[in-house]
N, C-alpha and C positions, 0 to 999 in steps of 0.2 A: 693362274688358274683359268681353265677353260670356262667361258661364260655359257649361260644357257642360251640355246639357239633362239633367236628372236622370231616371234610370229609377225614382226613388222614387215617382212618381205612379202606378205600376202595382202590382198585387198581386204580392208577391214570394213565390214558392214554391221557387225554386232557390237556388243559391249554395253557400256553404261548409257542410261537415258536420264536426262535432266528431269523428265517427267516423274521419275521414281523418287526425286528429292523433294524436300520442303525448304525452299529458299527463304521462307519467311522466318526461319529459325537460324540463329548463328551457330556455326560448328562448335564454337567454344562454350555454348550454353547447353546444347543437347545434341550430340553428334548422331545418335541413333535416329532421332527425328529428322535431322538435317539430311542424312544419307538415304533414309527409307520412308520418310513421311508421306511422300507422294504415292508410293506403292501401297502403303497401308490405307490411305484414303481411297484409293481406287479399288482396293480389295477388302471391303468390309466383311465382317463375319456373316456367313449365311447360317441358316437354322441348323444345318447338318454338321457344323463345326463348332468346337469349343476353343480350338487354337488353329489359326490358318496363317501360314507363312510361306516364304519362298520354297522351302522344302516341300510343303504340302502342294504348292502350285505344280512343282515338277512331278510329284507323286500322282496328281490328278492326270497329268499328261500320260504317265505310264499306265494308269487305269484305262484310259481311252484306248491306248495301244493294245492292252491285254483284252479289252472288250472286242476290239476288231479281230484280234487273233482268235479268240474263242468263237466269234461269229463265223469265221472262216472254217474252223474245225467242225462246227455244227452242221455245215453244209456237206461235209465229207462222210464217207462210209469208213468205219474203223473196225479192224479185227478185234475180237474180244481179247482183252488183256493187254492191248496196245496202250501207249501213252495217250494217244488221241481219244480212245474210248474212255479211259479213266478220267481225263480232264473234262471231256464233254459231258459225261454222265454225272459227275460230281457237280458241275456247274448247273446243269439242267435240274438236278434234284433240289439245289438251293433256290433256283428260280421258280419252282413250281409252287406258287402260293396256294393254289386251289387244293392241291394234295396236302400240303402242310397244314392248312387250316381244317381240312376234313379230318386229318389224323389227330389234331389237337395235341393233347399231352399223352396220348396212348403209347407213343414209342418208348417211353420210360416205364411203362407199367410193369414190365418184367423185372427190371432192376429194383423198382420199389417193392415188388412182391418178395424178392429175395431179401431185401432189407427187413421187411416185415417178419420174415421167417428166421431172421438172424438169431443165433444163440451165442451167448458170450463165450461158451466153451470152444466155439469155432472162430474166434477172433482172428487168429493167424491166417488161415486160408482165405477168410473173407477180405482181409487187408491185401492179400496177394491179388485177388480178383479186382479190387478197387484200384490198386496202384498200377496195374497193367493197363486197364481200359478206361478209367473214368477220371480220377483225381487222386489227391494225396491226403486222406484223413490221418491225423495224428503226426505223421512224419512222411518224408519222401526219400527216395534214393535215385541215384543216377551215376553214370560212368563218365569221368572226365580225366584229363591229364593229371598225373601225380605232380603236385607243385614242387616236389623236391627231386623228382626224376622224370624229366620232360619227355622221355622216350616211352613211358609206360602208362597205360590206362588203369585207373583204380576206381573203386566204388566210394562215393561220397554219400553221407546221410544228412539230410537237411530238414528244416521246419516244414510242417504240413501246410495245407491249403487254408487261407483265410479270406474273408469276404470283403474287407476294407483295404484301401491302398497301402496303409502304413500302420505300424503299431500305435503311433500317436493319435490316430483317429479313434482308437479305443481309450487311450489313457488321458487325453486332454479333457478338462472339465469346464471349459468356457461354454457360453450359451450356444454358439454356433456348432461346436462339437457335439454337445448334448442333443441338439436338434438332428444332426446327422445320425447319431447313434439310435435315436428313437425311430427315425425314418428307416434305418437299416433293419431293425427288428420288425417294423411294420411290413417292409418288403418281403422279408423271409416268411412271415405269417401268410401274406397274400399268395405268394407263389406255391407254398405248401398246400394251402387250401385249394388252389386251382388244380393241384395234382392229386387231390383225393383226401387230404386231411380234413377232418371236421374242424369247424371254426375254433373251438376251445382248444383242441389238440394242436392245431397249427400255431396258436398263440403260445402254448406251452413249449412246443418244439423250438420256436424262434427264440424264446428266452434261454433255453438250454444251449442252443447253438452259439448265441452271443456270449454267454458266460464261459463256454469252452474257449472260444476265440480270444476272449478277454484275458484268460489265464495265460494263453500263449503269448499275447502281446506284452504282458508283464515280464515274461521271461526273456523275450527277444532282445538282442543287442539293437541299439539304434543303427540306422543305415550308415551313419558316419563311422561308428565304431566297427561295423562289419566290413569296412574298407581295409582293415588291417588283416591281411591274409594269415598272418601267424596265429591270430586268435581263432581262425576257422580251421586250423590244421591240427586236429586232435585224433591221434591214431588209437583205435580200439580193436582188440581182437574180438572174434565172435564169442569167445568164452567170457570176455569182460562185459560185452553187451548183455549176455545172459545173466550174469551176476548182478549188474547194475540196473538193468531194465527188464526184469523177468516177466512182465505182462505179455510179452510176445515170445513164442518159440522161435528163436532166431534161426536155427539151422533149418527148420521147416520152412520158414519164410524165405530165406535165401534160395533154398532148393526150388521152391515154387516160382521164384522170380527168374529161374534159369541160371543161378549162380552157385551151382554145386561145387563144393570144395573151397569156397571163399573162406579165407582165414582172417582178414581184417578189413576195416573200413576207416574212412576219414570222417569223423563226426564233427560237423560244423558248429553246432551250438549245443553243448552238453546241458545247459540249463533248460533249454526248450525240451530236450529229450527227457529230462527228469520230470517235467510237467506232463509230457505225453504219457510216460509210464504210469504216473500217479492216476491220471484220468482213465487210462485203459483199465487199470486195476480196480478203481473205486466207483466209477460211474455205474449206475444201474443199467440193466439191459435196455430198457425203454429209452433212456437218455442217449445211449450209443446209437440206437435205431434212429432217433430224431436227428442226431448229428449227421449220420450217414445219409439219411433221406435228404437233408439239406444240401449235402455235397452233390448228390445225384441230380437234384433239381437245378441247382445253380450252374452245374456244368452243362446242362442241356437246354437252357432257355433260348439260345440262339438257333437251335435246330428243330424247333417245334412251331406251333401255331403263332400267329401274329399277336394274339392277346397276351400270351405269357412273355413273348419277346418284348412287347411294349411295356409290360410291367417291370421287366428287368431294366429296360432303357430309362424308364421313368425315374428309377433310383440312380443307376450308374451314369446315365447320360445327363438328364436334367438336373438332378440333385447334386451329384458330385462334380460334374464338369461344366454345367451351365449350357450344355448342348440342347437345342430346342426340338430337333427331330432326327430320327434315324436317317442314315444315309440311304439313298435309293437301293432297291433290292438288288439291282445288277451289280452295284459296288460291293455289297455284302456277299453276294453269291460268288463273285470272282475271287474274293478273299480266301475261300476254302481251297480250291485247287492251287491257288498261289502259295498257300502255306503248307498244305498237306502233301502236295506234289511239287514243292518249290523248285528244285533243280530241273525237273522235267519241263515245267513251264519256263524256267530260265533258259533252257537250251532253245526252245521255240522262240522266245523273246530275242535272244542274242542273234539268232539266224536271220530274223526279220528286221530288227531295228538298230543293232549296234554298229556304229561306224568303226570298223576294225582298225583304221589308221590311227585312231585315238590311242591305241595301246602303245604304239611305238613312241608317240609324242609324250605320253605319260612317263614312259621309262626314262626318257631324256630329262624331263622335269624332275623326276624323283632322284635321279643320279646327281643332279647339280644341287638340289635341296639337301641331299645327304652331305655334300661337300660343305654347304653353308653351315649346317649344324655342326659339322666337325670343326669348322673354324671357330664357332661360338664356344664349343667345349674347350678347345685349345687356349682360347683367350680368357677363360674364366679366372677371376682373381680370388674367388673364395674356395676353389678346389685345388687340391694338391696334384702334382704331376703323377703320382702313383695311381690315384683314382681316375685321373684323366685318361690314362692308358687303358684302363679297364672299360671306361665309358666309350672310348673310340673303338675298341675291339667289339663291343656290343653293337654300336652303330653300324660298323662295317659288316656285321653278321646278319643284318636285317634280311629277311626273305620278303620279296615283293610279289603281291598278287594283284593283277589288273584285269578288269573286265569280266572274266568268267573262268571257271575251273578248266584245267587241262584234261581232266577226266570227269565225266558226269555220273551222278548217282544212279544206281539201278533200282527201279521201282517194280520189278517183275514180281516180287513177293507180295505186293499189295493188291488186293482185289477190291474193285468198286462195282457193286451190284445195283443196277438201276431198279430192280424189283424190291430191294430192301429199303427201309426208311433212311432218310438223311442221317438221323441220329445213329442208326446202326452202322452206317458207312463211316461216320466220324469215329465211332468207337473202334471199328476195325482198323482204321488208320492209326488211332492212338496206340492200340496194341502193337501194330507193326512197328511204329516208331520207337516205342518203349523197348521192344525186343531188340530192335536194331542197335539202340544205344547200349543196352545191357550186354549185348553180344561182344562189345568191344573190350569187356573186362579181361585183364591179363594179357592183352595183345599190344603190340607196339602201336604207338600213336601214328595215325595216318596224317602226315604233315602236308599232304596235298589237299586235304579236305578243307572246304570253305565254311566259315562261320556265318556267312550271309549269302542270300541268293543274288544272282546277277541283276535282277530287276528291283533291288532294294536301293532306295535313294539314301545312301549312308556310306560310311567307311569305318574301319576299325583297326585297332592294334591288339594283338594277342600276345601277352607276356610269356606264355608257356611255349609258344613256337617262335617267339621273337619275330613276328611277321606284321606287315602292314598290308591292308587289303582295300582296294577301291573298285567296287562293283560297277558294271557297265552303266547302270541307271544314273549314277551321279556324274558321269562323264558327259554331261550335256550342259547347255547354257541354262542358268547363268553361272554355273560352277566352272564349266570348261567349254570354251567356245573358240573354235579355230578361226572364226571371223572377227574376233575381238582383239583389241590391242593387248600388249603384254601386261600393262597395269591391271586391267580387268581380270585377266586369267590368274595372275600371281596373287591378287588380292582375294580371289575366290578359291579355285582348286589348289593354288600354291599354298595357301594358308591351311587348307584341309590336309594336304600332304604333310606340311610341317607339323600340324596338330597331331596327326597320328604318329609321326616319328617321335615327337616330344613325349607322347604317352609312355614310351619306353623308359623315360626318365622322370615320370611324375611321382607322386607320393606312393603309388602302388608299383608301377613299372620298374622303379629304381631298385626294388628288392629282388629282381630277377637278373641272372647273368646272361651272357651272350648265347648260351645253349637253352635258355628258358627255364633254368632251375632257380628255385627260391633260395638264394644264397647271398650272403653279405659280402659284396665286393668293394665296399667303401672303407676308408679309414674312419676311425671313430670321430676324429675332429671334423672331417668333411661331412659326415652324416649329421653332426650337430649343427654345422653351418647351414646345410640344406634345410633342416627342420626349422631353424630360426627364420630363414627367409620365407619358407612356406607358411609358417604361422602368421607372419606379417601379411601375406596375401590373403589368408583365410580371414583374418581380422577385418580386412577391407570389405569383404563381402558380407561378413556378419553384421556390419553397420547398416546395410541396405534394407530399408523397409519395403517389402514387396506389395503386400495386400493385407487388409484386415488386421493390421498391427503385426503381421508375421514377417520376420526378417529372413533374408537369405541365409542359407546354412553354408558357411564358408568351408567347413570341413567335409561335408557331404559332397560339395561340388569342387573340392580342391584339385582333384586330378584333371578335370575338364578345364578348370580355370588356368592351371599351369600349362596345359596343352594349347589352349587358345593363345596365351601370351607367347609361348615358345613358337607356335606356328606362325604368328604374325612377324616376330623378329627374324626368324629364319627365312621366311618367304620374302620379306622386304629386302634383306641383304642379297638374296639370290636374284631378285628383280633388279637390283641396282647394278648387277653385272651385265645386264642386257644393254644393247645400244639405246633402246628407248628409256631404260631406267637411268641412263647417264645423261640423257638430253633434258632440255628445259622446255621443249615444245609443248604448247598447250592444245588440248582437244576440248571443244565446247567451253573454253575458258578456264579449264582446270589443268594443273601441272601433272606430270606422270605420278609424282608422289601422292598428290591429292586423289587422283583416280584410283590408286592402289587402295587407299584407306576407304574411299567411297564404295569400292567394290566389296570390301569386307563388310562394311556397314549394311549394304543392301541385302546380302544373303541371309542376314538374321532378322530382317523385317518381318513382323508378325502381328496379328491381332488376336486377342484372347479374352476369354471371360475371367472374371475374378475367381470363380470356382476352379477353373483350370489352372490359373496361376498359383492358387493356394495348393492344389494337389501336386503340381510339379515341384513346388518349393519343398513340400514335405517328403516327396518320394523319389525325385529324379536327381541323379548326380550331375545333370546339366543345368546350368543357370538359364534363366529366361533370356531370350534374345536381346532385350534391352540392356541387360547387364553384361552379356558376353561382349557387347560393343562398348558401352560407356564406362563400365568399371575396368575392363581390361585395358582399353586405350589410355587410361589415365596413368599407366605405368610406362608408357613408351615415348621417349623423347623425340623420336623422328616424327611422330604424329603431331606433337606440339609445334614442331618447326614447320611442318607441311601446311598447317592452317593458322600459323602465327598466334597460337593460343598462349596466353600469359597469365601470370598470377592475378587473381581476381575473377577470372572466368570460371564458370561452374565445372568445366571439364578439367581444369588445372589441378595438379597434385604436386606439392612441393617435392623436390628431388629426394629429400631426406625421408619422405613417407612412401616413396615408390618401392615396390618389391619386384626385383628382376632376378629370375633364377637362371634360365637358359638363354 
């Protein structure tokens, strides 16, 4: 097999730094601290962060680059309707604190007046208006790829907007949860009063909103249960919707949303829709008004005066995340064009900052990591040859996206008006984006479209397109550094590549074939063996106590944990085919194998508040960085060999207890 081209031919000035490590800790005791403790000590949490890690460090660099980019745009003259005009005016609107504070909460007065005039008989057209421009009361819809026909876009119906991060925040009855629940109701009452409600009415409305959201929480699947796509795929005709959920005139609703002629939808959570229908039918008119007012206010707090934005931050930032202060205005301001005009900003970013030679080197890395994963699949002892063939067909069918899209999105239909309020411009952008999404219904899936902007420090695998994507922003040090040794690069970006590839074969991805269709291509016996090993891995994480007595959720994080382990194993074997990987030459006193694992440990270094750790554990499918390192590495024998870790060391796990899938 052809090995991966070694970077060792170049002069190496980058890579690992011993300063990032904590050499006072033994690798066999706490490898996470050993590999990244120095970085964590040198990068303590600042008041504007609840979690700060290596990913955030790179994101900060990107923010500085975007700030420089926007400053340059601000010095130029732009034609009305041009990308430059839209980006500059949106940024300036968000930066204009004097205007925002002068306007106060008046930008939403019109929407609140419409809510005040709401009549229950007009529920359907009112939902259309809300769903297009503001948020999703009672339920929401959107167009995505049909899970069983990856070439076609279909309409999905999902749960509506809720104010707390996860259903368990409503359902848990411990003292800390009750404290958060009461604080949430107090926050709702406060912002409603700031927007014109009388004190008693605001308290009443907050109670109503909370009770509605609580009923939805009771009906929702847990996040772990909702990872099973088959449970989310419930076909309903429009006629069935009308029979089962008659509180809405569905034909009128879909026509208003621009979906004339729609025959059926995919209903994700029928139990939630049952609750929504009951509430829409039985709530008093004033209760619906209170609920809708709350949604309007909550959706707008970031686009009005500082006092209401601070009230929102006080709950969501300080209370829920442990963050002490809001990010500087310029960071918040650039977030708007960066999200609402994402690919337009991305094109400017790529042209100015992306090292285009990285694309070719990434393609070579990906090609050889694909070969490494193929070898792993072929060597599996728990999988039959029949299923292996299907797995290899899927692997060889991966589409690869690197850096930036081949074609950029067109934003000519979006207007940014500097004379209008920031809130009205955000609403206009929301309508534009919603219409753009709904307009995909019934059309072929655009498989060239990207699911992330180029300036995003992340990567992804999409099962319905069977694609892996690596945006430009992650192709920088410490993830990808042309001036670093192979061990550093393979332990960082190599593992990221292997991670995304393995997602195609995790507990969710394995249910999709090489064309991206949700079909069962496994033998029954192989599927059972996979589940058995996966359950073993989930149980390992379930045992981890994270914070406040809360344990990691091994089933919620199962897909990411499988991908972390698979990415490490695949990247390590690919690394071992390089000249450096086969050598024993030490750098800074560490062997190539040791540097590979140190590089992996460093990229997950992070500091965090207890509140943020709790919230991530409840609502995020990714494990905390500490466990992505320590818990994952305990299943990998080459890691033990690299650092001479033996039975009795805390990092050690007996071979019989290890769970190795890919």
